[in-house]
N, CA, C and O atoms as CSV, one atom per row, in Angstrom:
chain,resi,resn,atom,element,x,y,z
A,1,UNK,N,N,8.815,-8.833,-33.846
A,1,UNK,CA,C,8.762,-7.938,-32.726
A,1,UNK,C,C,9.978,-8.219,-31.859
A,1,UNK,O,O,10.270,-9.377,-31.560
A,2,UNK,N,N,10.678,-7.195,-31.458
A,2,UNK,CA,C,11.884,-7.344,-30.656
A,2,UNK,C,C,11.736,-6.549,-29.375
A,2,UNK,O,O,11.306,-5.396,-29.397
A,3,UNK,N,N,12.092,-7.162,-28.263
A,3,UNK,CA,C,12.101,-6.483,-26.974
A,3,UNK,C,C,13.525,-6.530,-26.472
A,3,UNK,O,O,14.119,-7.606,-26.405
A,4,UNK,N,N,14.087,-5.391,-26.117
A,4,UNK,CA,C,15.451,-5.354,-25.603
A,4,UNK,C,C,15.437,-4.757,-24.210
A,4,UNK,O,O,14.891,-3.677,-23.988
A,5,UNK,N,N,16.041,-5.471,-23.278
A,5,UNK,CA,C,16.124,-5.023,-21.898
A,5,UNK,C,C,17.577,-4.690,-21.617
A,5,UNK,O,O,18.451,-5.538,-21.792
A,6,UNK,N,N,17.846,-3.471,-21.186
A,6,UNK,CA,C,19.222,-3.075,-20.885
A,6,UNK,C,C,19.317,-2.559,-19.457
A,6,UNK,O,O,18.304,-2.292,-18.811
A,7,UNK,N,N,20.532,-2.425,-18.980
A,7,UNK,CA,C,20.819,-1.938,-17.631
A,7,UNK,C,C,20.096,-2.768,-16.579
A,7,UNK,O,O,19.316,-2.246,-15.782
A,8,UNK,N,N,20.366,-4.064,-16.591
A,8,UNK,CA,C,19.724,-4.987,-15.661
A,8,UNK,C,C,20.721,-5.528,-14.651
A,8,UNK,O,O,20.637,-6.696,-14.273
A,9,UNK,N,N,21.647,-4.718,-14.212
A,9,UNK,CA,C,22.676,-5.209,-13.298
A,9,UNK,C,C,22.068,-5.719,-11.999
A,9,UNK,O,O,22.629,-6.613,-11.365
A,10,UNK,N,N,20.923,-5.161,-11.594
A,10,UNK,CA,C,20.294,-5.627,-10.368
A,10,UNK,C,C,19.566,-6.956,-10.577
A,10,UNK,O,O,19.126,-7.568,-9.604
A,11,UNK,N,N,19.428,-7.416,-11.825
A,11,UNK,CA,C,18.725,-8.654,-12.121
A,11,UNK,C,C,19.672,-9.825,-12.338
A,11,UNK,O,O,19.218,-10.965,-12.427
A,12,UNK,N,N,20.948,-9.582,-12.423
A,12,UNK,CA,C,21.896,-10.649,-12.713
A,12,UNK,C,C,22.670,-11.027,-11.454
A,12,UNK,O,O,22.728,-10.251,-10.501
A,13,UNK,N,N,23.263,-12.217,-11.451
A,13,UNK,CA,C,24.099,-12.588,-10.313
A,13,UNK,C,C,25.275,-11.621,-10.180
A,13,UNK,O,O,25.810,-11.133,-11.175
A,14,UNK,N,N,25.663,-11.355,-8.943
A,14,UNK,CA,C,26.763,-10.414,-8.730
A,14,UNK,C,C,28.093,-11.034,-9.129
A,14,UNK,O,O,28.386,-12.179,-8.784
A,15,UNK,N,N,28.894,-10.268,-9.858
A,15,UNK,CA,C,30.218,-10.702,-10.265
A,15,UNK,C,C,31.175,-9.545,-10.036
A,15,UNK,O,O,30.802,-8.379,-10.161
A,16,UNK,N,N,32.409,-9.880,-9.700
A,16,UNK,CA,C,33.400,-8.840,-9.483
A,16,UNK,C,C,33.659,-8.069,-10.766
A,16,UNK,O,O,33.692,-8.644,-11.854
A,17,UNK,N,N,33.842,-6.763,-10.629
A,17,UNK,CA,C,34.189,-5.862,-11.734
A,17,UNK,C,C,33.160,-5.834,-12.856
A,17,UNK,O,O,33.477,-5.403,-13.965
A,18,UNK,N,N,31.961,-6.275,-12.602
A,18,UNK,CA,C,30.915,-6.199,-13.622
A,18,UNK,C,C,29.886,-5.176,-13.160
A,18,UNK,O,O,29.225,-5.368,-12.139
A,19,UNK,N,N,29.755,-4.103,-13.906
A,19,UNK,CA,C,28.853,-3.036,-13.492
A,19,UNK,C,C,27.539,-3.053,-14.252
A,19,UNK,O,O,26.542,-2.531,-13.752
A,20,UNK,N,N,27.505,-3.634,-15.441
A,20,UNK,CA,C,26.279,-3.637,-16.222
A,20,UNK,C,C,26.167,-4.928,-17.022
A,20,UNK,O,O,27.134,-5.399,-17.621
A,21,UNK,N,N,24.983,-5.476,-17.015
A,21,UNK,CA,C,24.689,-6.651,-17.811
A,21,UNK,C,C,23.600,-6.274,-18.796
A,21,UNK,O,O,22.615,-5.639,-18.422
A,22,UNK,N,N,23.768,-6.659,-20.045
A,22,UNK,CA,C,22.769,-6.347,-21.063
A,22,UNK,C,C,22.080,-7.619,-21.521
A,22,UNK,O,O,22.728,-8.569,-21.960
A,23,UNK,N,N,20.769,-7.626,-21.415
A,23,UNK,CA,C,19.961,-8.742,-21.875
A,23,UNK,C,C,19.222,-8.326,-23.140
A,23,UNK,O,O,18.773,-7.186,-23.263
A,24,UNK,N,N,19.101,-9.248,-24.065
A,24,UNK,CA,C,18.278,-9.039,-25.254
A,24,UNK,C,C,17.352,-10.234,-25.401
A,24,UNK,O,O,17.764,-11.379,-25.216
A,25,UNK,N,N,16.104,-9.961,-25.733
A,25,UNK,CA,C,15.114,-11.010,-25.945
A,25,UNK,C,C,14.528,-10.813,-27.337
A,25,UNK,O,O,14.023,-9.737,-27.657
A,26,UNK,N,N,14.596,-11.848,-28.157
A,26,UNK,CA,C,14.059,-11.791,-29.514
A,26,UNK,C,C,12.972,-12.849,-29.649
A,26,UNK,O,O,13.157,-13.993,-29.233
A,27,UNK,N,N,11.846,-12.469,-30.227
A,27,UNK,CA,C,10.767,-13.432,-30.448
A,27,UNK,C,C,10.228,-13.278,-31.861
A,27,UNK,O,O,10.369,-12.228,-32.489
A,28,UNK,N,N,9.608,-14.346,-32.345
A,28,UNK,CA,C,8.990,-14.318,-33.664
A,28,UNK,C,C,7.857,-15.334,-33.675
A,28,UNK,O,O,7.811,-16.240,-32.843
A,29,UNK,N,N,6.944,-15.173,-34.630
A,29,UNK,CA,C,5.828,-16.100,-34.756
A,29,UNK,C,C,5.561,-16.395,-36.222
A,29,UNK,O,O,5.789,-15.562,-37.099
A,30,UNK,N,N,5.070,-17.609,-36.465
A,30,UNK,CA,C,4.637,-18.034,-37.790
A,30,UNK,C,C,3.132,-18.244,-37.694
A,30,UNK,O,O,2.683,-19.248,-37.142
A,31,UNK,N,N,2.347,-17.308,-38.226
A,31,UNK,CA,C,0.890,-17.351,-38.093
A,31,UNK,C,C,0.299,-18.547,-38.831
A,31,UNK,O,O,0.505,-18.714,-40.033
A,32,UNK,N,N,-0.440,-19.376,-38.092
A,32,UNK,CA,C,-1.172,-20.526,-38.632
A,32,UNK,C,C,-0.277,-21.452,-39.451
A,32,UNK,O,O,-0.697,-21.977,-40.483
A,33,UNK,N,N,0.943,-21.648,-38.993
A,33,UNK,CA,C,1.907,-22.447,-39.739
A,33,UNK,C,C,1.679,-23.947,-39.692
A,33,UNK,O,O,2.119,-24.665,-40.590
A,34,UNK,N,N,0.991,-24.440,-38.650
A,34,UNK,CA,C,0.721,-25.869,-38.557
A,34,UNK,C,C,-0.477,-26.197,-39.449
A,34,UNK,O,O,-1.580,-25.710,-39.201
A,35,UNK,N,N,-0.276,-27.007,-40.469
A,35,UNK,CA,C,-1.324,-27.271,-41.457
A,35,UNK,C,C,-2.508,-28.057,-40.892
A,35,UNK,O,O,-3.629,-27.890,-41.371
A,36,UNK,N,N,-2.291,-28.903,-39.892
A,36,UNK,CA,C,-3.384,-29.704,-39.333
A,36,UNK,C,C,-4.244,-28.899,-38.361
A,36,UNK,O,O,-5.471,-28.947,-38.440
A,37,UNK,N,N,-3.613,-28.161,-37.445
A,37,UNK,CA,C,-4.361,-27.459,-36.394
A,37,UNK,C,C,-4.500,-25.964,-36.645
A,37,UNK,O,O,-5.266,-25.293,-35.953
A,38,UNK,N,N,-3.770,-25.429,-37.627
A,38,UNK,CA,C,-3.722,-23.990,-37.926
A,38,UNK,C,C,-3.159,-23.184,-36.754
A,38,UNK,O,O,-3.344,-21.969,-36.694
A,39,UNK,N,N,-2.480,-23.845,-35.835
A,39,UNK,CA,C,-1.827,-23.151,-34.726
A,39,UNK,C,C,-0.597,-22.417,-35.228
A,39,UNK,O,O,0.052,-22.833,-36.188
A,40,UNK,N,N,-0.294,-21.322,-34.561
A,40,UNK,CA,C,0.904,-20.556,-34.887
A,40,UNK,C,C,2.084,-21.107,-34.102
A,40,UNK,O,O,1.899,-21.773,-33.083
A,41,UNK,N,N,3.271,-20.838,-34.564
A,41,UNK,CA,C,4.494,-21.252,-33.888
A,41,UNK,C,C,5.175,-20.030,-33.303
A,41,UNK,O,O,5.353,-19.023,-33.988
A,42,UNK,N,N,5.559,-20.119,-32.027
A,42,UNK,CA,C,6.328,-19.064,-31.364
A,42,UNK,C,C,7.770,-19.513,-31.236
A,42,UNK,O,O,8.047,-20.700,-31.064
A,43,UNK,N,N,8.674,-18.576,-31.319
A,43,UNK,CA,C,10.080,-18.861,-31.091
A,43,UNK,C,C,10.718,-17.708,-30.353
A,43,UNK,O,O,10.304,-16.560,-30.516
A,44,UNK,N,N,11.713,-17.995,-29.550
A,44,UNK,CA,C,12.409,-16.938,-28.822
A,44,UNK,C,C,13.831,-17.336,-28.518
A,44,UNK,O,O,14.172,-18.518,-28.476
A,45,UNK,N,N,14.658,-16.324,-28.306
A,45,UNK,CA,C,16.018,-16.508,-27.810
A,45,UNK,C,C,16.302,-15.346,-26.873
A,45,UNK,O,O,16.001,-14.197,-27.198
A,46,UNK,N,N,16.882,-15.635,-25.710
A,46,UNK,CA,C,17.313,-14.578,-24.790
A,46,UNK,C,C,18.828,-14.659,-24.664
A,46,UNK,O,O,19.403,-15.738,-24.519
A,47,UNK,N,N,19.454,-13.497,-24.723
A,47,UNK,CA,C,20.912,-13.399,-24.772
A,47,UNK,C,C,21.394,-12.483,-23.660
A,47,UNK,O,O,20.842,-11.401,-23.459
A,48,UNK,N,N,22.422,-12.912,-22.938
A,48,UNK,CA,C,23.087,-12.106,-21.924
A,48,UNK,C,C,24.432,-11.715,-22.499
A,48,UNK,O,O,25.309,-12.561,-22.675
A,49,UNK,N,N,24.597,-10.438,-22.792
A,49,UNK,CA,C,25.755,-9.930,-23.521
A,49,UNK,C,C,25.844,-10.676,-24.848
A,49,UNK,O,O,25.103,-10.344,-25.773
A,50,UNK,N,N,26.722,-11.671,-24.977
A,50,UNK,CA,C,26.828,-12.422,-26.226
A,50,UNK,C,C,26.563,-13.909,-26.038
A,50,UNK,O,O,26.799,-14.698,-26.953
A,51,UNK,N,N,26.077,-14.302,-24.867
A,51,UNK,CA,C,25.830,-15.715,-24.581
A,51,UNK,C,C,24.332,-16.004,-24.568
A,51,UNK,O,O,23.558,-15.273,-23.950
A,52,UNK,N,N,23.932,-17.063,-25.245
A,52,UNK,CA,C,22.531,-17.460,-25.255
A,52,UNK,C,C,22.171,-18.060,-23.905
A,52,UNK,O,O,22.857,-18.956,-23.414
A,53,UNK,N,N,21.094,-17.564,-23.307
A,53,UNK,CA,C,20.614,-18.085,-22.027
A,53,UNK,C,C,19.544,-19.143,-22.274
A,53,UNK,O,O,19.627,-20.253,-21.748
A,54,UNK,N,N,18.552,-18.798,-23.066
A,54,UNK,CA,C,17.414,-19.667,-23.321
A,54,UNK,C,C,16.985,-19.529,-24.773
A,54,UNK,O,O,17.080,-18.449,-25.356
A,55,UNK,N,N,16.515,-20.621,-25.351
A,55,UNK,CA,C,15.885,-20.539,-26.665
A,55,UNK,C,C,14.871,-21.652,-26.775
A,55,UNK,O,O,15.031,-22.704,-26.154
A,56,UNK,N,N,13.835,-21.437,-27.551
A,56,UNK,CA,C,12.846,-22.467,-27.825
A,56,UNK,C,C,11.996,-22.086,-29.030
A,56,UNK,O,O,11.956,-20.928,-29.444
A,57,UNK,N,N,11.323,-23.080,-29.576
A,57,UNK,CA,C,10.354,-22.913,-30.653
A,57,UNK,C,C,9.252,-23.921,-30.390
A,57,UNK,O,O,9.525,-25.112,-30.240
A,58,UNK,N,N,7.996,-23.454,-30.332
A,58,UNK,CA,C,6.892,-24.363,-30.019
A,58,UNK,C,C,5.567,-23.821,-30.557
A,58,UNK,O,O,5.440,-22.637,-30.868
A,59,UNK,N,N,4.586,-24.721,-30.657
A,59,UNK,CA,C,3.257,-24.323,-31.108
A,59,UNK,C,C,2.554,-23.521,-30.016
A,59,UNK,O,O,2.697,-23.811,-28.828
A,60,UNK,N,N,1.797,-22.515,-30.429
A,60,UNK,CA,C,0.989,-21.753,-29.483
A,60,UNK,C,C,-0.218,-22.597,-29.080
A,60,UNK,O,O,-0.690,-23.424,-29.861
A,61,UNK,N,N,-0.718,-22.389,-27.859
A,61,UNK,CA,C,-1.814,-23.198,-27.324
A,61,UNK,C,C,-3.162,-22.862,-27.947
A,61,UNK,O,O,-4.051,-23.713,-27.980
A,62,UNK,N,N,-3.330,-21.647,-28.438
A,62,UNK,CA,C,-4.597,-21.250,-29.050
A,62,UNK,C,C,-4.362,-20.819,-30.496
A,62,UNK,O,O,-3.238,-20.504,-30.887
A,63,UNK,N,N,-5.425,-20.811,-31.276
A,63,UNK,CA,C,-5.328,-20.400,-32.675
A,63,UNK,C,C,-5.466,-18.883,-32.741
A,63,UNK,O,O,-6.473,-18.329,-32.301
A,64,UNK,N,N,-4.464,-18.219,-33.284
A,64,UNK,CA,C,-4.480,-16.760,-33.402
A,64,UNK,C,C,-5.314,-16.347,-34.610
A,64,UNK,O,O,-5.262,-16.988,-35.659
A,65,UNK,N,N,-6.083,-15.274,-34.452
A,65,UNK,CA,C,-6.931,-14.783,-35.534
A,65,UNK,C,C,-6.112,-14.045,-36.586
A,65,UNK,O,O,-6.444,-14.075,-37.771
A,66,UNK,N,N,-5.043,-13.384,-36.153
A,66,UNK,CA,C,-4.229,-12.598,-37.089
A,66,UNK,C,C,-2.747,-12.820,-36.801
A,66,UNK,O,O,-2.376,-13.360,-35.759
A,67,UNK,N,N,-1.916,-12.397,-37.737
A,67,UNK,CA,C,-0.471,-12.505,-37.520
A,67,UNK,C,C,-0.028,-11.584,-36.388
A,67,UNK,O,O,0.920,-11.899,-35.669
A,68,UNK,N,N,-0.709,-10.442,-36.222
A,68,UNK,CA,C,-0.383,-9.530,-35.116
A,68,UNK,C,C,-0.644,-10.205,-33.780
A,68,UNK,O,O,0.171,-10.102,-32.864
A,69,UNK,N,N,-1.774,-10.896,-33.660
A,69,UNK,CA,C,-2.073,-11.612,-32.419
A,69,UNK,C,C,-1.029,-12.693,-32.152
A,69,UNK,O,O,-0.600,-12.869,-31.012
A,70,UNK,N,N,-0.619,-13.413,-33.183
A,70,UNK,CA,C,0.406,-14.448,-33.027
A,70,UNK,C,C,1.718,-13.834,-32.542
A,70,UNK,O,O,2.399,-14.418,-31.700
A,71,UNK,N,N,2.077,-12.657,-33.069
A,71,UNK,CA,C,3.298,-11.969,-32.632
A,71,UNK,C,C,3.191,-11.535,-31.173
A,71,UNK,O,O,4.154,-11.679,-30.419
A,72,UNK,N,N,2.033,-11.006,-30.760
A,72,UNK,CA,C,1.854,-10.598,-29.364
A,72,UNK,C,C,1.936,-11.797,-28.422
A,72,UNK,O,O,2.540,-11.709,-27.353
A,73,UNK,N,N,1.334,-12.906,-28.815
A,73,UNK,CA,C,1.409,-14.117,-27.989
A,73,UNK,C,C,2.861,-14.571,-27.864
A,73,UNK,O,O,3.305,-14.928,-26.773
A,74,UNK,N,N,3.602,-14.560,-28.965
A,74,UNK,CA,C,5.015,-14.960,-28.933
A,74,UNK,C,C,5.825,-14.033,-28.034
A,74,UNK,O,O,6.685,-14.491,-27.281
A,75,UNK,N,N,5.552,-12.728,-28.113
A,75,UNK,CA,C,6.274,-11.764,-27.272
A,75,UNK,C,C,5.966,-11.983,-25.800
A,75,UNK,O,O,6.870,-11.949,-24.965
A,76,UNK,N,N,4.688,-12.209,-25.473
A,76,UNK,CA,C,4.305,-12.448,-24.077
A,76,UNK,C,C,4.987,-13.706,-23.547
A,76,UNK,O,O,5.531,-13.698,-22.443
A,77,UNK,N,N,4.960,-14.788,-24.327
A,77,UNK,CA,C,5.606,-16.033,-23.903
A,77,UNK,C,C,7.111,-15.851,-23.738
A,77,UNK,O,O,7.704,-16.394,-22.806
A,78,UNK,N,N,7.726,-15.095,-24.633
A,78,UNK,CA,C,9.173,-14.854,-24.552
A,78,UNK,C,C,9.523,-14.075,-23.297
A,78,UNK,O,O,10.486,-14.411,-22.607
A,79,UNK,N,N,8.748,-13.034,-22.993
A,79,UNK,CA,C,9.026,-12.247,-21.791
A,79,UNK,C,C,8.793,-13.056,-20.525
A,79,UNK,O,O,9.560,-12.936,-19.570
A,80,UNK,N,N,7.746,-13.879,-20.498
A,80,UNK,CA,C,7.511,-14.732,-19.332
A,80,UNK,C,C,8.674,-15.698,-19.132
A,80,UNK,O,O,9.115,-15.912,-18.003
A,81,UNK,N,N,9.168,-16.277,-20.210
A,81,UNK,CA,C,10.303,-17.195,-20.138
A,81,UNK,C,C,11.557,-16.474,-19.664
A,81,UNK,O,O,12.295,-16.984,-18.820
A,82,UNK,N,N,11.793,-15.283,-20.211
A,82,UNK,CA,C,12.965,-14.495,-19.836
A,82,UNK,C,C,12.912,-14.111,-18.363
A,82,UNK,O,O,13.896,-14.287,-17.644
A,83,UNK,N,N,11.778,-13.591,-17.906
A,83,UNK,CA,C,11.660,-13.183,-16.505
A,83,UNK,C,C,11.804,-14.380,-15.572
A,83,UNK,O,O,12.344,-14.246,-14.474
A,84,UNK,N,N,11.328,-15.542,-15.995
A,84,UNK,CA,C,11.515,-16.755,-15.197
A,84,UNK,C,C,12.974,-17.145,-15.083
A,84,UNK,O,O,13.421,-17.552,-14.011
A,85,UNK,N,N,13.729,-17.027,-16.176
A,85,UNK,CA,C,15.153,-17.377,-16.123
A,85,UNK,C,C,15.928,-16.376,-15.282
A,85,UNK,O,O,16.885,-16.753,-14.606
A,86,UNK,N,N,15.534,-15.106,-15.309
A,86,UNK,CA,C,16.188,-14.096,-14.473
A,86,UNK,C,C,15.891,-14.375,-13.007
A,86,UNK,O,O,16.775,-14.245,-12.160
A,87,UNK,N,N,14.653,-14.757,-12.700
A,87,UNK,CA,C,14.294,-15.077,-11.316
A,87,UNK,C,C,15.104,-16.265,-10.808
A,87,UNK,O,O,15.516,-16.273,-9.648
A,88,UNK,N,N,15.342,-17.267,-11.652
A,88,UNK,CA,C,16.148,-18.421,-11.243
A,88,UNK,C,C,17.589,-18.025,-10.963
A,88,UNK,O,O,18.225,-18.607,-10.084
A,89,UNK,N,N,18.119,-17.043,-11.694
A,89,UNK,CA,C,19.490,-16.591,-11.473
A,89,UNK,C,C,19.635,-15.896,-10.131
A,89,UNK,O,O,20.723,-15.882,-9.555
A,90,UNK,N,N,18.556,-15.321,-9.628
A,90,UNK,CA,C,18.620,-14.566,-8.381
A,90,UNK,C,C,18.502,-15.445,-7.150
A,90,UNK,O,O,18.721,-14.970,-6.036
A,91,UNK,N,N,18.160,-16.724,-7.323
A,91,UNK,CA,C,18.003,-17.633,-6.192
A,91,UNK,C,C,19.363,-17.852,-5.545
A,91,UNK,O,O,20.339,-18.167,-6.226
A,92,UNK,N,N,19.420,-17.685,-4.243
A,92,UNK,CA,C,20.689,-17.860,-3.503
A,92,UNK,C,C,20.865,-19.269,-3.026
A,92,UNK,O,O,21.871,-19.585,-2.391
């Protein structure tokens, strides 16, 4: 599942001669990949233009019933992480 956020100039720090900033957020999940706990693994990367802002890979806190649920959990976690990093950029 891929979520792409574009035209976020109001979400990025102000820079001279920069009119538009493009963010991309990519997430993925491995359903029940942990053999001991059957937990799924979430992974994400957020990119500003061509620079990586944040990335991580970690076990999900709950056991997903389906691969679709694991993907939704990964997407939610990725968006929460992305929005948190954008909020930190806006701090003066």
